[in-house]
Residue, then its C-alpha position, 0 to 999 in steps of 0.5 A: x098109864x102113869x099115875x097123876x098128881x091129884x093136887x089141883x093148881x089154881x087157874x087164877x093168876x097170882x094165886x099161890x100154888x098149894x104146897x101139896x102140888x110140889x110135895x106130891x111131885x117131889x115124892x113121886x120123883x124120889x120114889x120112881x127112882x128108888x127101888x125096891x121099897x117106898x122111900x121114907x117121908x122126909x121129916x118136915x114141919x109142914x104136915x100137908x107137905x109130908x102127907x102129899x109127899x107120902x102119896x106121891x111116893x106111893x104113886x112113884x113106886x107103883x109106876x116104877x114097878x110097872x113101867x120101869x125105874x127111872x134114873x134121877x140124873x142131874x140130881x147127884x144120885x147113882x143109877x138105881x139097880x132093882x134088887x129083884x127083876x120081878x119088881x122093876x125093870x131098868x136099863x137102856x132102850x132103843x132110842x129110835x134115833x140114828x147113829x151115835x144116839x141109838x141108846x136112851x135111858x129113861x130119867x126123871x128130874x126137874x133141872x133139864x126141864x127148867x132149862x127147856x122151859x126157860x128157853x122154849x117158853x120164856x116168861x113161864x115160871x117153873x118149880x113148885x111142882x109145875x115145871x112138867x105140866x107147864x112144859x107139856x102145855x107149851x109143847x101142845x100149844x106150839x104143836x111140838x112133839x119133842x125137844x132136845x138139848x145137848x148136855x155135858x154129863x160130867x159135872x163141875x163144882x156148883x157155881x158160887x153165884x147162882x145165875x138161875x140156870x138150873x143145870x149151869x148152877x149145878x155144874x153142868x154145861x148145856x147148849x141150846x134147846x132145839x126141836x130136832x136131833x140134827x140141830x142138837x147133835x153137833x154141840x153134843x158131839x163137840x163136847x166129846x171130841x175135846x182134848x180131855x176125855x169127856x162124856x156128853x149126850x142129849x136130853x130128849x123131852x116128850x110131853x108127859x103131862x105133869x111128870x118130870x120125865x126125859x130120856x138121856x141119849x149119851x153120845x155113842x152110849x158112853x156114860x161116866x163110870x159109877x153113874 
């Protein structure tokens, strides 16, 4: 089982979320995709943030070693490669999906989950370390096992005027959130078949408690060189 955020979230509406919730999640996301060592705690002015970040980094590194490293896609980072296979596993998996989407990469990152939350559960506000748990709860409430969204894996320069769309503002195209691969596949495939060579895929999300986990299913297993 993955380790979980020990910092509690107030249930009363309008109460500020403690900084430790976001800090632990930030540290966890950074460490699970940074083999083989626990990353250094960032220099920040808030000691509570620093302490919780360090706790999350220890948990993320431990999960990476036992469950396999997760690629921090859409975050501008290259795919991590463990220096020693004995301290971490990383690679594509069988997605269990048919045809062009047979390969999946385990990933971590908040941006695609923010897009899914906005479309699937309008009115919910992600961020502050809450995105994963809010999306997981929304899926549970609606009885949905998985969500899919087509994406362009090649980024453009970030937009000058932010729109609030986490992927769009970072330079990535995305389509509509769907509840089945069959609905999402045509949009993803259309992105690959344009005149300019392109890389596209599908983000597949299955509820994972508070974690920002998702699977990336590239069309026909094709990924950008260097990523």
